[in-house]
C-alpha positions as YAML, in Angstrom:
chain: A
units: angstrom
residues:
- id: 1
  name: MET
  ca: [-48.51, 78.96, -60.39]
- id: 2
  name: ASP
  ca: [-46.40, 81.24, -62.64]
- id: 3
  name: ARG
  ca: [-48.73, 84.18, -63.49]
- id: 4
  name: THR
  ca: [-46.45, 85.64, -66.25]
- id: 5
  name: ALA
  ca: [-45.35, 82.45, -68.01]
- id: 6
  name: ALA
  ca: [-47.96, 82.68, -70.72]
- id: 7
  name: LYS
  ca: [-47.65, 86.37, -71.32]
- id: 8
  name: PRO
  ca: [-45.83, 87.93, -74.29]
- id: 9
  name: SER
  ca: [-42.88, 90.04, -73.28]
- id: 10
  name: HIS
  ca: [-44.52, 93.27, -74.68]
- id: 11
  name: THR
  ca: [-47.27, 93.01, -72.04]
- id: 12
  name: LEU
  ca: [-44.86, 92.79, -69.12]
- id: 13
  name: PRO
  ca: [-44.31, 96.16, -67.43]
- id: 14
  name: SER
  ca: [-40.94, 97.30, -66.06]
- id: 15
  name: ALA
  ca: [-39.89, 96.25, -62.48]
- id: 16
  name: ALA
  ca: [-40.78, 99.69, -61.21]
- id: 17
  name: ALA
  ca: [-44.28, 99.58, -62.71]
- id: 18
  name: THR
  ca: [-44.88, 96.08, -61.36]
- id: 19
  name: LEU
  ca: [-43.63, 97.12, -57.94]
- id: 20
  name: ALA
  ca: [-46.00, 99.98, -57.86]
- id: 21
  name: SER
  ca: [-49.04, 97.83, -58.78]
- id: 22
  name: SER
  ca: [-48.35, 94.85, -56.59]
- id: 23
  name: ALA
  ca: [-48.88, 96.18, -53.09]
- id: 24
  name: ASP
  ca: [-51.76, 93.79, -52.49]
- id: 25
  name: ASP
  ca: [-50.14, 90.71, -53.88]
- id: 26
  name: ALA
  ca: [-49.11, 88.56, -50.93]
- id: 27
  name: ALA
  ca: [-46.97, 86.29, -53.26]
- id: 28
  name: PHE
  ca: [-45.00, 89.22, -54.66]
- id: 29
  name: ALA
  ca: [-41.41, 89.43, -53.37]
- id: 30
  name: THR
  ca: [-41.12, 93.23, -52.79]
- id: 31
  name: THR
  ca: [-37.47, 93.22, -51.78]
- id: 32
  name: LEU
  ca: [-36.43, 91.28, -54.84]
- id: 33
  name: ALA
  ca: [-38.45, 93.62, -57.01]
- id: 34
  name: LYS
  ca: [-36.81, 96.65, -55.45]
- id: 35
  name: GLY
  ca: [-33.41, 95.20, -56.10]
- id: 36
  name: LEU
  ca: [-34.32, 94.74, -59.82]
- id: 37
  name: VAL
  ca: [-35.73, 98.31, -59.94]
- id: 38
  name: VAL
  ca: [-32.25, 99.49, -58.80]
- id: 39
  name: ILE
  ca: [-30.51, 97.52, -61.42]
- id: 40
  name: GLU
  ca: [-32.85, 98.76, -64.13]
- id: 41
  name: ALA
  ca: [-31.97, 102.34, -63.12]
- id: 42
  name: PHE
  ca: [-28.51, 101.95, -64.69]
- id: 43
  name: LYS
  ca: [-28.72, 102.97, -68.33]
- id: 44
  name: ALA
  ca: [-26.42, 104.43, -71.02]
- id: 45
  name: GLY
  ca: [-25.57, 107.87, -69.82]
- id: 46
  name: SER
  ca: [-26.36, 106.79, -66.24]
- id: 47
  name: THR
  ca: [-23.71, 104.18, -65.68]
- id: 48
  name: LEU
  ca: [-22.35, 105.58, -62.40]
- id: 49
  name: LEU
  ca: [-24.79, 106.27, -59.66]
- id: 50
  name: GLY
  ca: [-24.80, 106.91, -55.98]
- id: 51
  name: ASN
  ca: [-27.46, 105.95, -53.47]
- id: 52
  name: LEU
  ca: [-29.05, 109.35, -53.48]
- id: 53
  name: GLU
  ca: [-29.37, 109.45, -57.28]
- id: 54
  name: LEU
  ca: [-30.76, 105.88, -57.23]
- id: 55
  name: SER
  ca: [-33.26, 106.91, -54.63]
- id: 56
  name: ARG
  ca: [-34.46, 109.81, -56.69]
- id: 57
  name: LEU
  ca: [-34.54, 107.69, -59.88]
- id: 58
  name: THR
  ca: [-36.45, 104.84, -58.32]
- id: 59
  name: GLY
  ca: [-38.58, 106.49, -55.64]
- id: 60
  name: ILE
  ca: [-37.13, 103.99, -53.06]
- id: 61
  name: PRO
  ca: [-36.11, 105.57, -49.75]
- id: 62
  name: ARG
  ca: [-32.35, 106.10, -49.57]
- id: 63
  name: PRO
  ca: [-31.79, 103.70, -46.47]
- id: 64
  name: THR
  ca: [-33.46, 101.00, -48.42]
- id: 65
  name: VAL
  ca: [-31.43, 101.80, -51.51]
- id: 66
  name: ALA
  ca: [-28.26, 101.61, -49.46]
- id: 67
  name: ARG
  ca: [-29.09, 98.13, -48.28]
- id: 68
  name: LEU
  ca: [-29.92, 97.05, -51.77]
- id: 69
  name: THR
  ca: [-26.85, 98.37, -53.38]
- id: 70
  name: HIS
  ca: [-24.62, 96.89, -50.66]
- id: 71
  name: THR
  ca: [-26.22, 93.50, -51.14]
- id: 72
  name: LEU
  ca: [-26.01, 93.67, -54.94]
- id: 73
  name: ALA
  ca: [-22.37, 94.67, -54.72]
- id: 74
  name: GLU
  ca: [-21.61, 91.79, -52.46]
- id: 75
  name: LEU
  ca: [-23.24, 89.50, -55.00]
- id: 76
  name: GLY
  ca: [-21.23, 91.08, -57.85]
- id: 77
  name: TYR
  ca: [-24.26, 92.63, -59.68]
- id: 78
  name: LEU
  ca: [-23.04, 96.06, -58.82]
- id: 79
  name: ARG
  ca: [-19.48, 97.38, -58.26]
- id: 80
  name: TYR
  ca: [-18.70, 100.09, -55.81]
- id: 81
  name: ASP
  ca: [-16.28, 102.83, -56.75]
- id: 82
  name: SER
  ca: [-14.87, 103.95, -53.38]
- id: 83
  name: ARG
  ca: [-13.19, 107.00, -54.91]
- id: 84
  name: LEU
  ca: [-16.46, 108.39, -56.10]
- id: 85
  name: ALA
  ca: [-18.76, 106.67, -53.54]
- id: 86
  name: LYS
  ca: [-20.92, 105.44, -56.42]
- id: 87
  name: TYR
  ca: [-21.88, 102.15, -58.05]
- id: 88
  name: ARG
  ca: [-21.63, 100.70, -61.59]
- id: 89
  name: VAL
  ca: [-23.14, 97.53, -63.00]
- id: 90
  name: GLY
  ca: [-20.97, 94.54, -62.15]
- id: 91
  name: ALA
  ca: [-19.66, 91.86, -64.37]
- id: 92
  name: ARG
  ca: [-21.96, 89.28, -62.96]
- id: 93
  name: ALA
  ca: [-24.95, 91.00, -64.41]
- id: 94
  name: LEU
  ca: [-23.77, 89.70, -67.85]
- id: 95
  name: ARG
  ca: [-24.49, 86.20, -66.72]
- id: 96
  name: MET
  ca: [-28.18, 87.10, -66.66]
- id: 97
  name: ALA
  ca: [-28.23, 87.89, -70.34]
- id: 98
  name: HIS
  ca: [-26.23, 84.88, -71.44]
- id: 99
  name: PRO
  ca: [-28.92, 82.04, -71.16]
- id: 100
  name: LEU
  ca: [-31.38, 84.28, -73.17]
- id: 101
  name: LEU
  ca: [-28.78, 85.15, -75.95]
- id: 102
  name: ALA
  ca: [-27.58, 81.55, -76.01]
- id: 103
  name: ASP
  ca: [-31.06, 80.24, -76.70]
- id: 104
  name: MET
  ca: [-31.15, 82.51, -79.88]
- id: 105
  name: GLN
  ca: [-28.94, 80.30, -82.03]
- id: 106
  name: PHE
  ca: [-30.25, 81.95, -85.20]
- id: 107
  name: ARG
  ca: [-27.99, 84.91, -84.27]
- id: 108
  name: GLN
  ca: [-24.90, 82.91, -85.20]
- id: 109
  name: ILE
  ca: [-26.55, 81.90, -88.49]
- id: 110
  name: ALA
  ca: [-27.45, 85.35, -89.39]
- id: 111
  name: ARG
  ca: [-24.30, 87.25, -88.29]
- id: 112
  name: PRO
  ca: [-22.12, 86.69, -91.44]
- id: 113
  name: MET
  ca: [-24.96, 87.67, -93.73]
- id: 114
  name: MET
  ca: [-25.66, 90.75, -91.60]
- id: 115
  name: GLN
  ca: [-21.97, 91.76, -91.67]
- id: 116
  name: GLU
  ca: [-21.85, 91.50, -95.43]
- id: 117
  name: LEU
  ca: [-24.95, 93.74, -95.87]
- id: 118
  name: ALA
  ca: [-23.60, 96.27, -93.35]
- id: 119
  name: GLN
  ca: [-20.34, 96.63, -95.18]
- id: 120
  name: SER
  ca: [-22.04, 96.83, -98.53]
- id: 121
  name: VAL
  ca: [-24.27, 99.79, -97.54]
- id: 122
  name: ARG
  ca: [-21.75, 101.35, -95.02]
- id: 123
  name: GLY
  ca: [-24.19, 101.14, -92.21]
- id: 124
  name: THR
  ca: [-25.52, 98.93, -89.41]
- id: 125
  name: VAL
  ca: [-27.71, 95.74, -89.57]
- id: 126
  name: SER
  ca: [-29.18, 94.54, -86.42]
- id: 127
  name: ILE
  ca: [-31.71, 92.11, -85.02]
- id: 128
  name: GLY
  ca: [-34.04, 93.30, -82.21]
- id: 129
  name: LEU
  ca: [-36.39, 91.59, -79.71]
- id: 130
  name: LEU
  ca: [-39.69, 93.15, -78.73]
- id: 131
  name: ASP
  ca: [-39.74, 93.96, -74.93]
- id: 132
  name: GLY
  ca: [-42.56, 96.09, -73.63]
- id: 133
  name: THR
  ca: [-42.69, 99.21, -75.66]
- id: 134
  name: SER
  ca: [-39.08, 98.91, -76.59]
- id: 135
  name: MET
  ca: [-36.85, 96.88, -78.90]
- id: 136
  name: ILE
  ca: [-33.71, 95.29, -77.38]
- id: 137
  name: TYR
  ca: [-30.76, 94.67, -79.69]
- id: 138
  name: VAL
  ca: [-29.76, 91.01, -79.50]
- id: 139
  name: GLU
  ca: [-27.32, 90.96, -82.56]
- id: 140
  name: THR
  ca: [-25.63, 93.73, -84.55]
- id: 141
  name: ALA
  ca: [-23.08, 94.17, -87.31]
- id: 142
  name: ARG
  ca: [-21.61, 97.34, -88.66]
- id: 143
  name: SER
  ca: [-19.23, 98.82, -91.11]
- id: 144
  name: GLY
  ca: [-16.55, 101.39, -89.96]
- id: 145
  name: ASP
  ca: [-18.03, 104.78, -89.50]
- id: 146
  name: VAL
  ca: [-21.80, 104.56, -88.96]
- id: 147
  name: GLY
  ca: [-22.43, 107.92, -87.53]
- id: 148
  name: PRO
  ca: [-23.74, 108.96, -84.07]
- id: 149
  name: HIS
  ca: [-25.93, 105.90, -83.48]
- id: 150
  name: VAL
  ca: [-23.82, 102.84, -82.71]
- id: 151
  name: PRO
  ca: [-26.13, 99.81, -81.79]
- id: 152
  name: ASP
  ca: [-24.87, 97.37, -79.20]
- id: 153
  name: ILE
  ca: [-26.46, 94.23, -77.68]
- id: 154
  name: GLY
  ca: [-28.79, 95.04, -74.93]
- id: 155
  name: MET
  ca: [-29.47, 98.59, -76.09]
- id: 156
  name: PRO
  ca: [-33.15, 99.55, -76.02]
- id: 157
  name: ILE
  ca: [-34.90, 101.73, -78.59]
- id: 158
  name: PRO
  ca: [-38.61, 102.77, -78.75]
- id: 159
  name: VAL
  ca: [-41.07, 100.61, -80.77]
- id: 160
  name: VAL
  ca: [-43.30, 103.50, -81.92]
- id: 161
  name: LEU
  ca: [-40.47, 105.68, -83.39]
- id: 162
  name: THR
  ca: [-38.43, 102.97, -85.17]
- id: 163
  name: ALA
  ca: [-38.54, 100.90, -88.23]
- id: 164
  name: MET
  ca: [-37.30, 97.93, -86.13]
- id: 165
  name: GLY
  ca: [-40.12, 98.32, -83.68]
- id: 166
  name: ARG
  ca: [-42.80, 98.54, -86.30]
- id: 167
  name: ALA
  ca: [-41.51, 95.51, -88.13]
- id: 168
  name: ALA
  ca: [-41.50, 93.55, -84.92]
- id: 169
  name: ALA
  ca: [-45.03, 94.66, -84.15]
- id: 170
  name: ALA
  ca: [-46.00, 93.38, -87.57]
- id: 171
  name: THR
  ca: [-45.17, 89.82, -86.49]
- id: 172
  name: LEU
  ca: [-47.72, 89.84, -83.61]
- id: 173
  name: PRO
  ca: [-51.06, 88.10, -83.62]
- id: 174
  name: ALA
  ca: [-53.89, 90.56, -83.98]
- id: 175
  name: SER
  ca: [-54.89, 90.53, -80.29]
- id: 176
  name: ASP
  ca: [-51.29, 91.05, -79.25]
- id: 177
  name: ALA
  ca: [-50.80, 93.95, -81.77]
- id: 178
  name: THR
  ca: [-53.86, 95.66, -80.20]
- id: 179
  name: MET
  ca: [-52.51, 95.19, -76.68]
- id: 180
  name: LEU
  ca: [-49.26, 96.68, -77.65]
- id: 181
  name: GLU
  ca: [-50.87, 99.78, -79.20]
- id: 182
  name: GLN
  ca: [-52.95, 100.20, -76.00]
- id: 183
  name: ARG
  ca: [-49.81, 100.03, -73.90]
- id: 184
  name: ILE
  ca: [-47.92, 102.59, -76.01]
- id: 185
  name: ALA
  ca: [-50.84, 104.91, -75.80]
- id: 186
  name: SER
  ca: [-51.14, 104.48, -72.04]
- id: 187
  name: GLU
  ca: [-47.49, 105.11, -71.37]
- id: 188
  name: ASP
  ca: [-47.19, 108.16, -73.43]
- id: 189
  name: ALA
  ca: [-50.38, 109.55, -74.94]
- id: 190
  name: GLU
  ca: [-48.76, 112.50, -76.56]
- id: 191
  name: LEU
  ca: [-46.13, 110.40, -78.29]
- id: 192
  name: TRP
  ca: [-48.73, 108.00, -79.52]
- id: 193
  name: ALA
  ca: [-50.89, 110.74, -80.88]
- id: 194
  name: ALA
  ca: [-47.95, 112.23, -82.76]
- id: 195
  name: PHE
  ca: [-46.64, 108.96, -84.34]
- id: 196
  name: ARG
  ca: [-49.67, 106.69, -84.43]
- id: 197
  name: ASP
  ca: [-50.30, 107.24, -88.10]
- id: 198
  name: SER
  ca: [-46.60, 106.66, -89.03]
- id: 199
  name: TYR
  ca: [-46.53, 103.61, -86.76]
- id: 200
  name: ARG
  ca: [-49.60, 102.08, -88.41]
- id: 201
  name: ALA
  ca: [-48.31, 103.02, -91.88]
- id: 202
  name: GLY
  ca: [-45.18, 101.05, -91.08]
- id: 203
  name: LEU
  ca: [-47.20, 97.94, -90.17]
- id: 204
  name: ALA
  ca: [-49.14, 98.30, -93.46]
- id: 205
  name: GLN
  ca: [-45.90, 98.72, -95.41]
- id: 206
  name: CYS
  ca: [-44.54, 95.47, -93.86]
- id: 207
  name: ALA
  ca: [-47.69, 93.64, -94.95]
- id: 208
  name: SER
  ca: [-47.56, 94.91, -98.55]
- id: 209
  name: ARG
  ca: [-43.88, 95.11, -99.22]
- id: 210
  name: GLY
  ca: [-42.10, 93.08, -96.53]
- id: 211
  name: PHE
  ca: [-40.31, 95.97, -94.95]
- id: 212
  name: CYS
  ca: [-40.90, 99.47, -93.55]
- id: 213
  name: THR
  ca: [-38.97, 102.67, -93.50]
- id: 214
  name: CYS
  ca: [-38.23, 105.33, -91.00]
- id: 215
  name: TRP
  ca: [-36.95, 108.70, -92.00]
- id: 216
  name: GLY
  ca: [-35.11, 109.97, -88.96]
- id: 217
  name: GLU
  ca: [-37.99, 109.81, -86.61]
- id: 218
  name: TYR
  ca: [-35.90, 108.32, -83.77]
- id: 219
  name: MET
  ca: [-32.56, 109.95, -84.72]
- id: 220
  name: ALA
  ca: [-32.61, 112.64, -87.44]
- id: 221
  name: SER
  ca: [-29.26, 111.84, -88.88]
- id: 222
  name: ILE
  ca: [-30.06, 108.08, -89.34]
- id: 223
  name: HIS
  ca: [-32.57, 106.69, -91.84]
- id: 224
  name: ALA
  ca: [-33.52, 103.00, -91.39]
- id: 225
  name: VAL
  ca: [-35.44, 100.14, -92.97]
- id: 226
  name: ALA
  ca: [-36.59, 97.05, -91.22]
- id: 227
  name: ALA
  ca: [-38.20, 93.70, -91.99]
- id: 228
  name: PRO
  ca: [-40.25, 91.38, -89.78]
- id: 229
  name: LEU
  ca: [-38.19, 88.39, -88.84]
- id: 230
  name: PHE
  ca: [-40.42, 85.96, -86.91]
- id: 231
  name: HIS
  ca: [-42.74, 85.47, -83.99]
- id: 232
  name: MET
  ca: [-41.91, 82.42, -81.78]
- id: 233
  name: SER
  ca: [-45.28, 81.16, -80.68]
- id: 234
  name: GLU
  ca: [-44.02, 79.01, -77.78]
- id: 235
  name: SER
  ca: [-41.98, 81.76, -76.09]
- id: 236
  name: ARG
  ca: [-44.11, 84.55, -77.56]
- id: 237
  name: GLN
  ca: [-41.07, 86.48, -78.66]
- id: 238
  name: SER
  ca: [-41.12, 88.77, -81.70]
- id: 239
  name: PHE
  ca: [-38.00, 89.62, -83.69]
- id: 240
  name: SER
  ca: [-37.20, 91.95, -86.54]
- id: 241
  name: ILE
  ca: [-34.13, 92.90, -88.57]
- id: 242
  name: ASN
  ca: [-33.12, 96.48, -89.54]
- id: 243
  name: CYS
  ca: [-30.50, 98.45, -91.43]
- id: 244
  name: GLY
  ca: [-29.60, 101.92, -90.36]
- id: 245
  name: ILE
  ca: [-27.53, 104.31, -92.65]
- id: 246
  name: PRO
  ca: [-26.37, 107.87, -92.07]
- id: 247
  name: ALA
  ca: [-28.76, 110.07, -94.11]
- id: 248
  name: PHE
  ca: [-25.95, 111.83, -96.04]
- id: 249
  name: ARG
  ca: [-24.92, 108.46, -97.54]
- id: 250
  name: LEU
  ca: [-28.30, 107.76, -99.09]
- id: 251
  name: GLN
  ca: [-29.27, 108.56, -102.69]
- id: 252
  name: PRO
  ca: [-32.82, 109.75, -103.34]
- id: 253
  name: GLY
  ca: [-35.14, 106.75, -103.32]
- id: 254
  name: GLN
  ca: [-32.35, 104.29, -102.41]
- id: 255
  name: LEU
  ca: [-33.76, 103.29, -99.11]
- id: 256
  name: GLU
  ca: [-37.06, 102.05, -100.52]
- id: 257
  name: SER
  ca: [-35.96, 100.87, -103.86]
- id: 258
  name: GLU
  ca: [-32.69, 99.11, -102.96]
- id: 259
  name: ILE
  ca: [-32.08, 98.62, -99.28]
- id: 260
  name: GLY
  ca: [-35.60, 97.83, -98.29]
- id: 261
  name: PRO
  ca: [-35.92, 94.76, -100.62]
- id: 262
  name: ARG
  ca: [-32.39, 93.69, -99.51]
- id: 263
  name: ILE
  ca: [-33.34, 93.69, -95.80]
- id: 264
  name: ALA
  ca: [-36.58, 91.82, -96.66]
- id: 265
  name: ALA
  ca: [-34.51, 89.27, -98.72]
- id: 266
  name: LEU
  ca: [-32.08, 88.88, -95.78]
- id: 267
  name: ALA
  ca: [-34.98, 88.16, -93.48]
- id: 268
  name: ASP
  ca: [-36.30, 85.57, -95.89]
- id: 269
  name: SER
  ca: [-32.84, 83.90, -95.98]
- id: 270
  name: ILE
  ca: [-32.49, 83.78, -92.18]
- id: 271
  name: ARG
  ca: [-36.02, 82.25, -91.83]
- id: 272
  name: ALA
  ca: [-35.20, 79.62, -94.52]
- id: 273
  name: ILE
  ca: [-31.93, 78.64, -92.90]
- id: 274
  name: VAL
  ca: [-33.54, 78.44, -89.45]
- id: 275
  name: LYS
  ca: [-36.35, 76.36, -90.76]
- id: 276
  name: GLN
  ca: [-33.91, 73.98, -92.49]
- id: 277
  name: ALA
  ca: [-31.82, 73.72, -89.34]
- id: 278
  name: ALA
  ca: [-34.90, 72.95, -87.30]
- id: 279
  name: ALA
  ca: [-35.99, 70.28, -89.77]
- id: 280
  name: SER
  ca: [-32.53, 68.60, -89.76]
- id: 281
  name: GLN
  ca: [-32.68, 68.43, -85.91]
- id: 282
  name: THR
  ca: [-36.11, 66.81, -85.85]
- id: 283
  name: ALA
  ca: [-35.35, 64.28, -88.61]
- id: 284
  name: PRO
  ca: [-33.22, 62.03, -86.44]
- id: 285
  name: GLN
  ca: [-35.79, 62.13, -83.71]
- id: 286
  name: LYS
  ca: [-38.52, 61.05, -86.15]
- id: 287
  name: GLN
  ca: [-36.15, 58.32, -87.49]
- id: 288
  name: LYS
  ca: [-35.61, 56.96, -83.95]
- id: 289
  name: LYS
  ca: [-39.36, 56.75, -83.44]
- id: 290
  name: ILE
  ca: [-39.79, 54.86, -86.68]
- id: 291
  name: ILE
  ca: [-36.91, 52.47, -85.77]
- id: 292
  name: GLY
  ca: [-38.37, 51.97, -82.33]
- id: 293
  name: ALA
  ca: [-41.79, 51.18, -83.72]
- id: 294
  name: ARG
  ca: [-40.27, 48.53, -86.06]
- id: 295
  name: LYS
  ca: [-38.56, 46.66, -83.26]
...
């Protein structure tokens, strides 16, 4: 039986956390988990790592890391740089993301509208997926110069510090929202204590106005606004859409009075188009059932 199939993604810990807590689980594939822990160690700013660095980052003994990196390189998930004696993530790792992204067909529907808004406000417009206590970018559009924060697909940002994270949390059922708060607090009690009120204020703002704001809490030079997009009940995935703008480009009050309503309206438009597309796909199926019943 798949023990995680029914769990929302924000309740699933990292590979490292799962590895640490699964010592007594006879069905748990420890070697596979260690390999995934190694892959997860590669992040922006840590794209080139040797076995010793990976051992320090993961807590896995260096001889074990060496076997894992060799195997992952043979499979194409890592790429060995013989000149530096270090590893990079290999091209085959991209294949792992494609089935997930391909299943999010609404991204293609949303992209032109996102690009139009991004160019209009000279910022970025992105869709994020809730994953643990992070948001993962799954689509993004931007104008030319957007400042120091340049979103890209697959990039993680923290839920508690961002408008995108707060807007995604606002899509959750009450029980899941409570679980998410508990997890944020357990992972970093000091961070949660510092930003709990701002986080909950963002959820309240989403409920009352359809969007929430973030005034440089994640990155001081970028102000952002985000709107809840939708919560997919079957897959238990939660999405939101945000707009980030360099602070120096904003007029006083513009984020709340102009850009907030625009991002909320964009979220409404995407939901409406997705709903219409879903209805058009199910209509032929219903028609076939009716025709079949008449025969």
